C-alpha positions in Angstrom: 0.0 0.0 -0.1 1.8 3.0 -1.3 -0.2 5.7 0.1 -1.9 5.0 3.5 -3.8 8.2 3.7 -4.5 8.5 0.0 -8.3 7.7 0.4 -8.4 10.7 3.0 -6.4 13.2 1.0 -7.5 12.5 -2.5 -11.4 12.7 -3.5 -12.8 10.5 -6.1 -12.1 11.9 -9.6 -13.4 10.0 -12.7 -13.2 10.6 -16.5 -15.7 13.0 -18.2 -17.7 13.0 -21.6 -17.5 15.2 -24.3 -20.5 17.7 -24.4 -23.8 16.2 -25.7 -24.2 18.5 -28.6 -20.6 17.7 -29.9 -20.9 13.7 -29.3 -24.4 13.4 -31.0 -22.7 14.4 -34.3 -21.0 11.2 -34.9 -20.3 7.5 -33.6 -16.8 8.5 -32.0 -16.2 7.3 -28.5 -16.5 10.4 -26.4 -14.7 9.6 -23.1 -12.1 12.3 -21.9 -9.2 10.3 -20.0 -7.6 11.4 -17.1 -4.1 12.6 -17.2 -1.3 10.4 -15.4 -0.9 12.5 -12.2 -4.7 12.5 -11.7 -4.4 8.6 -12.4 -1.8 8.1 -9.8 -3.8 10.0 -7.1 -6.6 7.8 -7.9 -4.5 4.9 -7.6 -3.3 6.1 -4.3 -6.9 6.0 -3.1 -7.1 2.2 -2.8 -6.7 1.1 0.6 -5.1 -2.4 -0.1 -7.9 -3.9 2.0 -7.2 -7.1 4.0 -10.3 -8.6 2.3 -10.4 -7.0 -1.2 -14.1 -7.2 -1.9 -13.4 -5.8 -5.3 -11.4 -8.6 -6.3 -14.0 -11.1 -5.2 -16.8 -9.3 -7.0 -14.8 -9.3 -10.3 -15.8 -12.3 -12.5 -12.2 -12.6 -13.9 -10.8 -11.9 -10.2 -8.7 -9.0 -11.3 -5.9 -8.2 -8.7 -7.2 -4.7 -8.5 -5.2 -3.5 -5.3 -1.9 -4.6 -6.9 -2.1 -2.6 -10.3 -4.0 0.5 -8.4 -0.6 0.5 -6.3 1.5 0.2 -9.6 -0.1 2.9 -11.3 0.4 5.0 -8.0 4.1 4.2 -8.2 4.3 5.1 -11.8 5.3 1.5 -12.7 2.9 1.0 -15.5 4.5 -1.9 -17.3 4.1 -4.1 -14.1 0.6 -2.8 -14.0 -0.3 -4.1 -17.5 1.3 -7.5 -16.5 -0.8 -7.8 -13.5 -4.0 -6.8 -15.5 -3.2 -9.3 -18.3 -2.7 -12.1 -15.7 -6.5 -12.3 -15.4 -7.9 -10.7 -18.3 -7.4 -11.1 -21.9 -9.3 -8.1 -23.1 -9.1 -5.3 -20.4 -9.7 -2.7 -23.1 -13.4 -4.3 -23.6 -13.9 -4.4 -19.8 -12.4 -0.9 -19.4 -15.0 0.5 -21.7 -18.3 -1.5 -21.4 -18.3 -3.5 -18.0 -20.6 -2.1 -15.3 -17.8 -2.4 -12.8 -19.2 -4.6 -9.9 -15.6 -4.0 -8.5 -16.4 -0.6 -7.7 -19.7 -1.4 -6.0 -17.9 -3.7 -3.8 -15.0 -1.2 -2.9 -15.0 -0.5 0.9 -14.9 3.3 0.0 -18.2 2.7 -1.7 -19.7 2.4 1.8 -19.3 6.2 1.7 -20.3 6.6 -2.1 -16.7 7.3 -3.2 -15.2 4.1 -4.7 -11.8 4.0 -6.2 -12.3 4.8 -10.0 -11.2 1.3 -10.8 -12.7 1.0 -14.3 -10.9 4.1 -15.5 -7.7 3.1 -14.1 -8.1 -0.1 -16.1 -8.9 1.5 -19.1 -5.9 3.9 -18.7 -3.3 1.1 -18.3 -4.4 -0.8 -21.3 -4.5 2.0 -23.5 -1.0 3.3 -22.4 0.2 -0.2 -22.9 -1.0 -0.2 -26.5 0.4 3.2 -27.1 3.9 2.4 -25.8 4.0 -1.0 -27.6 4.3 -3.1 -24.7 1.6 -5.4 -25.9 3.3 -8.3 -27.9 2.1 -11.5 -29.3 2.8 -14.3 -27.0 3.6 -17.3 -29.3 3.8 -20.7 -28.0 7.4 -22.3 -27.9 6.2 -25.8 -28.7 3.0 -27.1 -30.7 0.8 -29.6 -29.3 -0.3 -31.0 -32.7 -3.9 -30.6 -31.7 -6.5 -28.7 -33.5 -9.5 -27.1 -31.7 -12.5 -25.3 -33.5 -14.0 -22.3 -31.4 -17.4 -21.5 -32.8 -18.4 -17.8 -32.1 -16.0 -14.8 -32.0 -17.3 -12.8 -29.1 -15.4 -12.2 -25.9 -15.8 -15.7 -24.9 -14.8 -17.3 -28.1 -11.8 -14.6 -28.5 -10.5 -15.3 -25.0 -10.7 -19.1 -25.4 -9.0 -19.0 -28.7 -6.1 -16.9 -27.5 -5.5 -18.9 -24.4 -5.5 -22.1 -26.5 -3.2 -20.7 -29.2 -0.9 -19.7 -26.3 -0.9 -23.4 -25.1 0.5 -24.4 -28.5 -2.9 -25.8 -30.1 -3.8 -24.9 -33.6 -7.2 -22.9 -33.2 -9.6 -21.9 -35.8 -12.3 -19.4 -34.7 -15.5 -19.6 -36.6 -17.9 -16.5 -36.9 -21.1 -16.5 -38.8 -20.8 -12.6 -39.4 -18.4 -11.0 -41.9 -16.3 -9.7 -39.3 -14.9 -10.9 -36.0 -16.2 -9.6 -32.7 -19.8 -11.2 -32.1 -22.0 -8.5 -30.3 -18.8 -6.4 -29.6 -18.6 -5.8 -33.3 -22.2 -5.3 -34.4 -24.3 -5.1 -31.2 -22.4 -2.5 -29.1 -22.4 0.7 -30.8 -19.3 2.3 -32.1 -19.6 5.4 -29.7 -19.2 2.8 -26.8 -16.5 0.6 -28.2 -14.6 1.8 -31.1 -13.8 -1.2 -33.4 -10.3 -0.7 -33.9 -10.1 -1.9 -30.4 -11.0 -5.3 -31.6 -8.9 -5.2 -34.7 -5.7 -4.5 -32.9 -6.1 -7.6 -30.5 -7.0 -9.6 -33.7 -3.6 -8.7 -35.2 -2.0 -10.0 -31.9 -4.2 -13.2 -31.9 -3.5 -13.8 -35.6 0.3 -13.7 -34.9 -0.3 -16.1 -32.1 -1.5 -18.6 -34.5 -5.4 -18.1 -34.3 -7.0 -18.7 -37.7 -10.2 -16.5 -38.2 -12.9 -17.7 -40.8 -15.7 -15.4 -41.1 -19.1 -15.7 -43.0 -19.1 -19.4 -41.6 -22.5 -20.2 -40.0 -22.0 -23.4 -38.4 -25.3 -25.7 -39.1 -26.2 -23.6 -42.3 -23.0 -23.1 -44.4 -21.0 -26.0 -42.8 -22.6 -29.1 -40.9 -22.2 -29.1 -37.4 -20.9 -32.8 -37.4 -18.0 -31.8 -39.5 -16.3 -30.0 -36.8 -16.3 -33.1 -34.7 -14.6 -34.9 -37.4 -12.1 -32.4 -38.5 -10.9 -31.2 -34.9 -9.8 -32.8 -31.9 -12.0 -30.7 -29.7 -14.8 -28.2 -30.5 -16.0 -25.2 -28.2 -19.3 -23.5 -28.6 -19.1 -19.8 -27.6 -21.9 -18.5 -29.8 -23.8 -16.5 -27.1 -27.5 -16.1 -26.1 -29.1 -14.7 -29.3 -32.8 -15.7 -29.1 -34.5 -12.3 -28.3 -37.6 -12.0 -25.9 -40.6 -11.1 -28.2 -43.6 -9.1 -27.2 -46.7 -11.1 -29.1 -49.3 -8.4 -28.6 -51.8 -6.9 -31.0 -50.0 -5.0 -33.8 -46.7 -6.8 -33.4 -46.6 -7.6 -37.1 -46.6 -3.8 -38.1 -43.7 -2.2 -40.0 -41.9 -0.2 -37.5 -41.6 -2.7 -34.7 -38.2 -4.3 -34.8 -36.0 -6.3 -32.4 -33.5 -4.2 -30.9 -30.5 -6.1 -32.1 -31.8 -5.7 -35.7 -31.7 -2.0 -35.2 -28.5 -1.8 -33.8 -26.8 -4.3 -36.1 -28.2 -2.5 -39.1 -26.7 0.8 -37.8 -23.4 -0.7 -37.0 -23.0 -2.2 -40.4 -23.5 1.3 -42.1 -21.2 3.0 -39.7 -18.7 0.4 -40.2 -19.0 0.1 -44.1 -20.7 -3.4 -43.9 -23.1 -4.9 -46.2 -26.3 -2.8 -46.3 -28.1 -5.0 -48.7 -27.6 -8.2 -46.3 -28.2 -6.2 -43.1 -31.0 -3.5 -43.6 -30.5 -0.1 -42.1 -33.3 1.1 -39.8 -33.7 4.9 -39.5 -34.9 6.7 -36.5 -34.5 10.2 -38.1 -37.4 12.4 -37.6 -39.5 9.6 -35.8 -41.0 9.2 -32.5 -39.1 6.2 -30.9 -40.2 4.1 -28.2 -37.8 1.6 -26.6 -39.3 -1.2 -24.7 -36.8 -2.5 -21.9 -34.7 -0.6 -19.5 -31.4 -2.6 -19.8 -28.1 -1.7 -21.7 -29.5 -2.9 -25.1 -32.3 -0.5 -24.6 -29.9 2.3 -23.6 -27.9 1.4 -27.0 -30.9 1.9 -29.0 -31.7 5.4 -27.3 -28.1 6.6 -28.1 -28.3 5.4 -31.6 -31.7 7.1 -32.1 -30.5 10.3 -30.9 -27.6 10.1 -33.2 -30.1 9.4 -36.2 -31.9 12.7 -35.3 -35.3 11.1 -33.8 -37.9 13.5 -32.9 -38.3 12.1 -29.5 -37.0 8.9 -27.5 -39.1 7.2 -24.8 -38.1 4.3 -22.7 -40.5 1.8 -21.0 -39.6 -0.4 -18.3 -42.3 -2.7 -16.8 -40.5 -2.8 -13.5 -40.7 0.1 -10.9 -38.4 2.9 -10.6 -35.4 1.8 -8.5 -34.6 3.9 -5.4 -32.0 6.8 -6.0 -29.7 5.4 -3.4 -29.2 2.0 -2.0 -29.2 1.0 1.6 -25.6 0.1 2.1 -26.2 -1.8 5.3 -28.3 -4.1 3.3 -26.4 -4.4 -0.1 -22.7 -3.8 0.2 -20.3 -5.3 -1.3 -23.2 -6.9 -3.7 -24.4 -5.2 -6.8 -27.2 -3.1 -5.7 -30.6 -2.3 -7.2 -30.5 1.6 -7.5 -31.3 4.0 -10.3 -28.7 4.3 -12.8 -28.5 6.7 -15.7 -26.3 5.8 -18.9 -24.6 8.3 -21.0 -27.2 7.5 -23.7 -30.2 8.3 -21.6 -28.4 11.6 -20.4 -28.4 12.8 -24.2 -32.2 13.0 -24.3 -34.9 10.6 -23.4 -38.1 10.3 -21.3 -38.0 7.3 -19.1 -41.2 5.7 -17.7 -41.5 2.9 -15.1 -44.1 0.3 -14.0 -45.4 0.3 -17.5 -46.8 -2.6 -19.6 -47.5 -2.5 -23.3 -50.9 -3.7 -24.4 -50.8 -3.3 -28.3 -49.2 -1.4 -31.3 -51.5 1.0 -33.2 -51.5 1.6 -37.0 -52.8 4.4 -39.1 -55.3 4.2 -41.9 -52.3 3.3 -44.2 -51.3 0.5 -42.0 -48.0 2.3 -40.6 -47.2 2.3 -36.7 -48.5 5.4 -35.3 -48.8 4.7 -31.5 -48.3 2.4 -28.6 -51.1 1.7 -26.0 -49.9 1.2 -22.5 -51.1 0.6 -19.0 -49.5 1.4 -15.6 -48.9 -1.5 -13.6 -48.5 -2.1 -9.6 -46.0 -4.5 -7.9 -46.9 -6.1 -4.5 -45.3 -9.0 -2.7 -47.6 -11.8 -1.9 -47.7 -14.0 1.4 -44.7 -16.0 -0.1 -42.5 -12.8 -0.7 -42.8 -13.2 -4.5 -43.5 -10.2 -6.4 -46.6 -10.0 -8.2 -47.6 -7.6 -11.1 -51.1 -6.1 -11.5 -52.7 -3.7 -13.7 -53.8 -0.2 -12.6 -57.4 0.0 -13.5 -58.2 3.2 -15.6 -54.7 4.0 -16.1 -54.4 3.2 -19.9 -52.6 5.6 -21.9 -51.3 6.0 -25.5 -47.9 7.3 -26.8 -47.1 8.3 -30.1 -44.5 5.9 -31.9 -43.4 5.5 -35.4 -40.4 3.1 -34.4 -40.5 0.5 -31.7 -37.3 -1.4 -30.6 -37.8 -4.4 -28.3 -35.0 -4.4 -26.0 -36.4 -6.7 -23.3 -33.3 -9.2 -23.3 -32.5 -12.6 -24.6 -34.0 -16.1 -23.6 -31.4 -18.4 -24.9 -29.1 -19.6 -27.7 -30.7 -20.1 -30.9 -31.6 -24.0 -31.2 -32.2 -24.4 -34.8 -29.4 -25.3 -36.9 -26.1 -26.1 -35.1 -27.4 -27.1 -31.6 -30.0 -29.5 -33.0 -27.5 -31.0 -35.6 -25.2 -31.5 -32.6 -27.7 -33.1 -30.2 -26.7 -31.2 -27.2 -28.6 -31.4 -23.9 -30.2 -28.2 -22.7 -30.8 -26.9 -19.3 -34.2 -25.7 -17.8 -33.7 -22.2 -19.4 -32.9 -23.5 -22.7 -29.0 -22.9 -22.4 -26.6 -25.7 -23.4 -25.8 -27.9 -20.6 -22.2 -27.8 -19.3 -20.5 -28.0 -15.9 -18.3 -25.2 -14.5 -16.2 -27.2 -12.0 -14.6 -30.7 -11.6 -13.1 -33.0 -14.4 -16.1 -32.4 -16.6 -16.0 -28.6 -16.6 -17.5 -27.0 -19.5 -18.1 -30.4 -21.2 -21.4 -31.0 -23.1 -23.0 -34.4 -23.5 -21.3 -34.8 -26.9 -17.7 -36.4 -26.9 -14.9 -33.7 -27.5 -17.5 -30.8 -27.3 -17.5 -28.0 -24.9 -19.5 -24.8 -24.1 -18.7 -21.5 -22.6 -20.1 -17.9 -22.3 -23.7 -16.9 -22.8 -24.5 -20.0 -24.6 -23.9 -21.9 -21.4 -24.7 -19.5 -18.6 -27.4 -17.3 -20.3 -27.4 -13.5 -21.1 -24.6 -12.1 -18.9 -21.6 -9.6 -18.9 -18.7 -9.3 -21.2 -16.4 -9.9 -18.1 -18.2 -13.0 -17.4 -17.8 -14.2 -21.0 -14.1 -13.4 -20.9 -13.9 -15.5 -17.7 -15.7 -18.6 -19.1 -13.5 -18.6 -22.2 -10.4 -18.5 -20.2 -11.7 -21.5 -18.0 -13.0 -23.5 -21.0 -9.8 -23.2 -22.8 -8.1 -24.8 -19.8 -10.6 -27.4 -19.6 -10.0 -28.3 -23.3 -6.1 -28.2 -22.7 -6.5 -30.7 -19.8 -8.9 -32.8 -21.9 -6.2 -32.8 -25.0 -3.0 -33.0 -23.1 -3.7 -34.5 -19.6 -2.4 -31.5 -17.9 -2.4 -27.7 -18.1 -0.4 -24.8 -17.3 -3.0 -22.1 -18.4 -4.6 -20.0 -15.6 -8.1 -20.6 -14.8 
């Protein structure tokens, strides 16, 4: 602990954003980083707790106190080594992770946690700028070949770890570019895609082969992978969106959120517009149904299109402005959070159920009918929803995005062909611990990431990709030196 009184001397200071009027003109990242002197002071605030709750709350178990202290001591090269010891892609988590580590920080008891995510972001960006990140090429080849299906963060992490263990790795992606939802699902203003490209260049040098436009189960029979490779890892994600089957669902103007976001990302990145249609919100009254990150991304994208208005509907009640720390800390609390996209201009409405979509005389979407709902706990402590009589209302809507989350991976095609067992939620069954970690019921077939655990965070995907790689290495070689 380099500065025992740092948390007393220095107030919390985080990065800032470019003005809304400026950032709405394009799709560039708009975070204004902290300078190194300020970052050193923020690192000095870390208390190096005897029990580091930040470390425990981080899915990849980042050794956070260590690299906070190293930044304070101006030893950035040692800091990036500590950071990479547990996380293949801190440039992803430093941008889009919700930072459960900061919620668990001891200083968060007083609402002033260490700016962990900003320090993480700063360490990895300096490492790239200084040329400290080099390919880690295996000294010996194993002679084994592994296929990884799905190039999101779980697939990328798994592929990189396996290549570093000496295996020949082929990473399959059904889209035209690598990255999964990082590439086309998360808008460029949150994650510039050169961040993926530079990491791909490292992985390619390490021996990972990328095969895009390869939809397993459609372009290539799934069973062929089991014949051609010594092991196969499924990391395709949870892509079956939750639908809203109410009257008017078939109207033009009602879209799944991911179709809206993917079409926009293809246009921004110069993708195939004929293959992935662009859905414009320009001049339209937009209603986003769903209050999570995907809904927030729809808001920010609609604002950049020049929408006439944006309204976000959430069926759950409005969270409290501040959590009760005595009840929640160090766990992730239910509290009101406002994203950068919501700050850019959006009306948010809670405790609302959508009843129908309304068309005009020409059959175009013109409105959405809603009703207020009330949430009460029953005798068993379960929350029950009821509609509030007489609370019906109508909102003008010319574009609807359904952003209510994802149910499970798509079953048709690859999963049906492979004959994998599914759990009660429709995810691919695969253990996490023990000698059968990440194995499916099919011989030589493994699963990791959202396809196994359900819709989750990027940091969890990286964790599972790393652990699955270790499980595959152990399966192929009988032992493994890969970290978990």
